[in-house]
RODO-2510 file (C-alpha; in nm, 4 decimals, decimal comma):
residues 280
     n   res          X          Y          Z
     1     m     7,3944    16,6710    -3,4267
     2     d     7,7520    16,6968    -3,2104
     3     a     7,9523    16,7226    -3,5617
     4     l     7,7243    16,9954    -3,6976
     5     a     7,7881    17,1795    -3,3103
     6     a     8,1230    17,1363    -3,3911
     7     r     8,0975    17,3103    -3,7415
     8     l     7,8954    17,5713    -3,5843
     9     n     8,1139    17,6752    -3,3452
    10     a     8,4189    17,6362    -3,5820
    11     l     8,2387    17,9099    -3,8058
    12     a     8,1811    18,1238    -3,4669
    13     d     8,5521    18,0785    -3,3042
    14     e     8,6209    18,3210    -3,6719
    15     a     8,4500    18,5746    -3,5105
    16     p     8,6737    18,9210    -3,3488
    17     f     8,3271    18,9217    -3,0707
    18     h     8,0376    18,7117    -2,8781
    19     i     7,8421    18,4850    -3,0526
    20     g     7,5779    18,2709    -2,8767
    21     w     7,3426    18,0322    -3,1019
    22     h     7,0794    17,7701    -3,0297
    23     l     6,9675    17,4606    -3,2517
    24     t     6,6943    17,2730    -3,2498
    25     d     6,6341    16,9968    -3,4651
    26     l     6,2596    17,0245    -3,5689
    27     r     6,2517    16,6336    -3,7031
    28     t     6,4817    16,4437    -3,3973
    29     g     6,4082    16,7122    -3,1268
    30     a     6,7740    16,7155    -3,0524
    31     s     6,9274    17,0619    -2,9664
    32     a     7,2682    17,2530    -2,8784
    33     d     7,3875    17,5860    -2,8330
    34     r     7,7066    17,7969    -2,8070
    35     n     7,6315    18,0649    -2,4822
    36     g     7,2857    17,9324    -2,5127
    37     g     7,2245    18,0834    -2,1529
    38     v     7,4367    18,3920    -2,2097
    39     v     7,1899    18,7274    -2,1324
    40     v     7,2389    18,9780    -2,4444
    41     p     7,0644    19,2742    -2,5666
    42     s     6,7566    19,1049    -2,7638
    43     a     6,6774    19,3959    -3,0023
    44     s     6,3655    19,3670    -3,1928
    45     t     6,4135    18,9612    -3,1621
    46     r     6,1718    19,0545    -2,8725
    47     k     5,8791    19,1519    -3,1159
    48     v     5,8107    18,7840    -3,1928
    49     a     5,7067    18,7815    -2,8063
    50     i     5,4752    19,1248    -2,8289
    51     l     5,3478    18,9491    -3,1524
    52     l     5,2280    18,6299    -2,9602
    53     e     5,0999    18,8259    -2,6972
    54     a     4,9054    19,0348    -2,9212
    55     l     4,7654    18,7377    -3,0556
    56     r     4,6255    18,6259    -2,7085
    57     g     4,4579    18,9394    -2,7113
    58     l     4,2788    18,8672    -2,9956
    59     h     4,1843    18,5392    -2,9054
    60     e     4,0596    18,6779    -2,5752
    61     g     3,8645    18,9601    -2,7790
    62     r     4,0616    19,2269    -2,6428
    63     f     4,1708    19,3211    -3,0192
    64     d     4,0963    19,2900    -3,3495
    65     l     4,2578    19,2867    -3,6670
    66     e     4,0501    19,4692    -3,8662
    67     r     4,0401    19,7782    -3,6045
    68     r     4,1367    20,0833    -3,7652
    69     i     4,3806    20,2965    -3,5311
    70     t     4,5741    20,6464    -3,6384
    71     v     4,8869    20,6963    -3,6046
    72     d     4,9483    21,0174    -3,4596
    73     e     5,3201    21,0126    -3,2948
    74     l     5,5792    20,8399    -3,5201
    75     v     5,9056    20,7030    -3,3570
    76     k     6,2378    20,8103    -3,4832
    77     t     6,4464    20,5423    -3,5091
    78     t     6,6868    20,3318    -3,7184
    79     s     6,4009    20,0779    -3,8783
    80     g     6,0671    20,0995    -4,0233
    81     a     5,8696    20,2923    -4,2826
    82     f     5,5704    20,4831    -4,0777
    83     q     5,8542    20,7484    -3,9153
    84     w     5,8458    20,8810    -4,2724
    85     f     5,4817    20,8890    -4,2827
    86     r     5,2492    21,2537    -4,2290
    87     p     5,0970    21,1879    -3,8912
    88     g     4,7114    21,1518    -3,8856
    89     f     4,6971    20,8410    -4,1053
    90     t     4,5283    20,4893    -4,0199
    91     v     4,5948    20,1471    -4,0643
    92     t     4,4651    19,8113    -3,8909
    93     f     4,5714    19,6357    -3,6388
    94     h     4,7088    19,3507    -3,8625
    95     d     4,8814    19,6175    -4,0756
    96     l     5,0914    19,7273    -3,7167
    97     l     5,1477    19,3678    -3,6548
    98     l     5,2945    19,2811    -4,0368
    99     m     5,5156    19,6200    -4,0244
   100     m     5,6493    19,5462    -3,6711
   101     i     5,7439    19,2195    -3,8202
   102     i     5,8494    19,2372    -4,1734
   103     v     6,0596    19,5674    -4,1254
   104     s     6,0980    19,5859    -3,7657
   105     d     5,8874    19,9393    -3,7426
   106     n     5,8967    20,0310    -3,4034
   107     t     5,6049    20,3476    -3,4483
   108     a     5,4138    20,0060    -3,5350
   109     t     5,5904    19,8438    -3,1858
   110     g     5,5709    20,1432    -3,0149
   111     l     5,1996    20,1264    -3,0562
   112     v     5,1058    19,7449    -3,0388
   113     t     5,3021    19,7445    -2,6801
   114     g     5,1122    20,0105    -2,5305
   115     m     4,8137    19,8434    -2,6266
   116     v     4,9235    19,4831    -2,4991
   117     g     5,1349    19,6247    -2,2244
   118     l     5,4984    19,5058    -2,1308
   119     d     5,3547    19,3197    -1,8051
   120     r     5,1635    19,1328    -2,0277
   121     v     5,4907    18,9981    -2,3026
   122     q     5,6812    18,9799    -1,9941
   123     a     5,4232    18,7449    -1,8184
   124     l     5,4044    18,5185    -2,1252
   125     c     5,7870    18,4467    -2,1417
   126     d     5,7742    18,3894    -1,7588
   127     r     5,5368    18,1522    -1,8530
   128     i     5,6847    18,0022    -2,1231
   129     g     5,9993    17,9584    -1,8976
   130     m     6,2429    18,2284    -2,0707
   131     t     6,4464    18,3040    -1,7479
   132     g     6,6698    18,4984    -1,9238
   133     t     6,4701    18,7174    -2,1060
   134     a     6,3473    19,0797    -1,9981
   135     h     6,0975    19,2874    -2,1140
   136     r     6,1805    19,6966    -2,0016
   137     r     6,1274    19,9040    -2,2969
   138     a     5,8389    19,9599    -2,5289
   139     t     6,0795    20,1048    -2,7825
   140     p     6,4692    20,1550    -2,8315
   141     d     6,6477    20,4224    -2,6626
   142     y     6,9156    20,5602    -2,8536
   143     s     7,0922    20,7256    -2,5395
   144     l     7,2473    20,4837    -2,4512
   145     p     7,5625    20,3288    -2,4670
   146     r     7,6677    20,1302    -2,8187
   147     d     7,7270    19,8098    -2,5693
   148     p     7,5320    19,8889    -2,2500
   149     g     7,5551    19,5559    -2,1800
   150     p     7,2645    19,3190    -1,9464
   151     g     7,0123    19,4633    -1,6924
   152     v     6,9784    19,7657    -1,8962
   153     t     6,8045    19,7223    -2,1694
   154     n     6,5376    19,4333    -2,3393
   155     d     6,7369    19,1223    -2,2994
   156     t     6,7394    18,7473    -2,3964
   157     t     6,9385    18,4491    -2,4414
   158     p     6,9294    18,2176    -2,6868
   159     n     6,7819    17,9628    -2,5978
   160     d     6,5211    18,1439    -2,4352
   161     q     6,4424    18,2652    -2,8115
   162     g     6,4847    17,8847    -2,9449
   163     r     6,2343    17,7936    -2,6955
   164     l     5,9816    18,0532    -2,7725
   165     l     5,9788    17,9568    -3,1536
   166     v     5,9283    17,6069    -3,0312
   167     a     5,6217    17,6690    -2,8407
   168     i     5,4778    17,8671    -3,1125
   169     l     5,5648    17,5689    -3,3585
   170     e     5,4283    17,2823    -3,1401
   171     g     5,1083    17,5544    -3,1004
   172     a     5,0220    17,5528    -3,4961
   173     r     5,0316    17,1644    -3,4720
   174     d     4,8478    17,1060    -3,1401
   175     a     4,5492    17,2875    -2,9878
   176     a     4,6257    17,1848    -2,6336
   177     a     4,9561    17,3508    -2,6604
   178     a     4,8473    17,6409    -2,8701
   179     g     4,6211    17,6632    -2,5678
   180     r     4,8840    17,6611    -2,3189
   181     l     5,0207    18,0447    -2,4625
   182     g     4,6618    18,1528    -2,4567
   183     v     4,5691    18,1148    -2,8473
   184     t     4,4657    17,8788    -3,0986
   185     p     4,6518    17,6890    -3,4080
   186     d     4,5004    17,9069    -3,6118
   187     l     4,6829    18,2051    -3,4513
   188     c     5,0465    18,0255    -3,4234
   189     a     5,0530    17,9640    -3,7691
   190     y     4,9611    18,3322    -3,8365
   191     a     5,2344    18,4231    -3,6645
   192     l     5,4441    18,2112    -3,8497
   193     d     5,3067    18,3704    -4,1696
   194     l     5,3817    18,6920    -4,0763
   195     m     5,7781    18,6413    -4,0043
   196     s     5,7882    18,4237    -4,3338
   197     k     5,6772    18,7489    -4,4631
   198     q     6,0105    18,8916    -4,3418
   199     r     6,1794    19,1784    -4,5891
   200     l     6,4910    19,1881    -4,3159
   201     r     6,7060    18,8721    -4,4945
   202     t     7,0724    18,9362    -4,5175
   203     r     7,1372    18,7098    -4,2113
   204     i     7,0104    18,3410    -4,1655
   205     p     6,8229    18,3686    -4,5080
   206     s     7,1016    18,4888    -4,7046
   207     w     7,3330    18,1900    -4,7653
   208     l     7,0098    17,9777    -4,8207
   209     p     6,8123    17,8774    -5,1444
   210     e     6,5824    18,1422    -5,2559
   211     d     6,3191    17,9280    -5,2551
   212     v     6,3595    17,8284    -4,8937
   213     k     6,1118    17,9405    -4,6301
   214     v     6,2432    18,1275    -4,3270
   215     a     5,9871    18,2827    -4,0840
   216     n     6,2861    18,4820    -3,9106
   217     k     6,2634    18,8096    -3,7004
   218     t     6,6063    19,0457    -3,6895
   219     g     6,7369    19,2639    -3,3982
   220     s     7,0247    19,5110    -3,4210
   221     l     7,0795    19,7420    -3,1419
   222     g     7,4544    19,9166    -3,1405
   223     g     7,7383    19,6366    -3,1073
   224     n     7,4390    19,3840    -3,1472
   225     h     7,3232    19,1554    -3,4127
   226     n     7,0623    18,9553    -3,4125
   227     d     6,8295    18,7091    -3,5811
   228     v     6,5803    18,4084    -3,4817
   229     a     6,4721    18,2247    -3,7211
   230     v     6,2357    17,8733    -3,8314
   231     v     6,3685    17,7233    -4,1362
   232     y     6,1611    17,4846    -4,3868
   233     e     6,2397    17,2303    -4,6190
   234     g     5,9357    17,2425    -4,8410
   235     d     5,6618    17,3498    -4,6423
   236     e     5,7861    17,1147    -4,3050
   237     p     5,9611    17,3246    -4,0202
   238     l     6,3376    17,1855    -4,0523
   239     f     6,4965    17,3429    -3,8056
   240     v     6,4977    17,6408    -3,5212
   241     f     6,8275    17,8509    -3,5351
   242     t     6,8695    18,1639    -3,3151
   243     y     7,1571    18,3367    -3,3686
   244     f     7,3363    18,6629    -3,1666
   245     a     7,6552    18,8720    -3,2249
   246     d     7,7600    19,1022    -2,9335
   247     h     7,9870    19,3751    -2,8523
   248     v     8,0186    19,3639    -3,2167
   249     p     8,2754    19,6584    -3,3210
   250     f     8,2187    19,9085    -3,5899
   251     e     8,5927    19,7476    -3,8103
   252     t     8,7450    19,4054    -3,7406
   253     p     9,1174    19,3602    -3,6698
   254     d     9,1146    19,3116    -4,0480
   255     g     8,9612    19,5852    -4,1679
   256     r     8,6545    19,4371    -4,2321
   257     s     8,2837    19,5613    -4,1318
   258     g     8,1978    19,4299    -3,8152
   259     r     7,8245    19,4420    -3,9076
   260     a     7,9027    19,2462    -4,2720
   261     v     8,1178    18,9846    -4,0496
   262     a     7,8411    18,9447    -3,8088
   263     d     7,5326    18,8950    -4,0933
   264     y     7,8119    18,6666    -4,3333
   265     l     7,8770    18,4261    -3,9968
   266     a     7,4778    18,3986    -3,9415
   267     g     7,4138    18,3323    -4,2984
   268     n     7,7086    18,0915    -4,3222
   269     m     7,5899    17,9375    -3,9944
   270     a     7,2417    17,8666    -4,1058
   271     r     7,3943    17,7101    -4,4453
   272     a     7,6238    17,5016    -4,2517
   273     a     7,2648    17,3487    -4,0780
   274     w     7,0881    17,3620    -4,3721
   275     d     7,3336    17,1305    -4,5428
   276     a     7,3422    16,8925    -4,2556
   277     l     6,9489    16,8577    -4,1704
   278     k     6,7829    16,8781    -4,4971
   279     t     6,6752    16,5243    -4,6071
   280     a     6,6481    16,5781    -5,0010
***
C-alpha cells in the first residue's frame, strides 16, 4: 500500500489545485489517503447518503419503490434530465432514485430529499462516523461563489465517503452490518446496482478497461470536481476510491481546461490503483 500511495501522491502532485483522495483495498482492508480528513464541498457525492437513507425508509415501510409520484416543480440546474420535461409527469420512487444517481438529476434529488428529510440523512452520516460531512441544502445554490469554502454548502471528506461506501459493501454481505445502517443486504446490493448504472464516467472509470464494473457517483460544483467509487474485479469488489479536486480553475497555468485536468487525474489515479491491486 505504501508504494501505491506514493504513486497516487506523485500523480496528485501534478495538479495546480487541491486534491484529496481515499483508497481502501477491499481484499486486505488496508487503506491510505491524502488530505483524507480535509473538509471540501461534497457536491453530488452527497447523493449516496441520500440514497441510503431513502432505502432505510423503504425498509421501515415509509416508502414504496413502485409508488407513483407527480413531478410538478422542476429544478433548473446544470445536471439531470427532468428539468427539460413538462411539469405534471409521473414516475415511480425507483425512477427518482435511479435518476438521482445515474445522471445526478437535481429535480429527482429535491423530491427524494424532501420525502426523506435532510435531518435524517445527516443523522445517518453521524451514526456511521462521517464526522466531516454536513448536509445543509436539498439542491445546489448557484448564487454562491465558485469556491464557497467549507461551512457554506454541503460538505464532506474523502475519508467519510470511503467509510460510507465500505459500510454499504459490508451491508451487502452481512445482515448485521446492514442492520446497523437500518437496511437489509438486498437493499445495500440495490444501492450498489444503481451506482453501477452510472452514466457519468469521465473520472474514476475513464482509464479502466471497458468491461470493469464500477459503482460510482460523481459531483461537481463550481471549482469542485469529485467522484467516489467501488471498483470491481469481475463480480468481486476490489477497492474503494474517492477523489476530490477543489479550487479547480477554469484554466490551468499551462492553458489547459482545469476540469479536464481534474478528470484526467481521477482516471489516471484509479488506473494506478487498478494496476497495483488486480490479481489477474
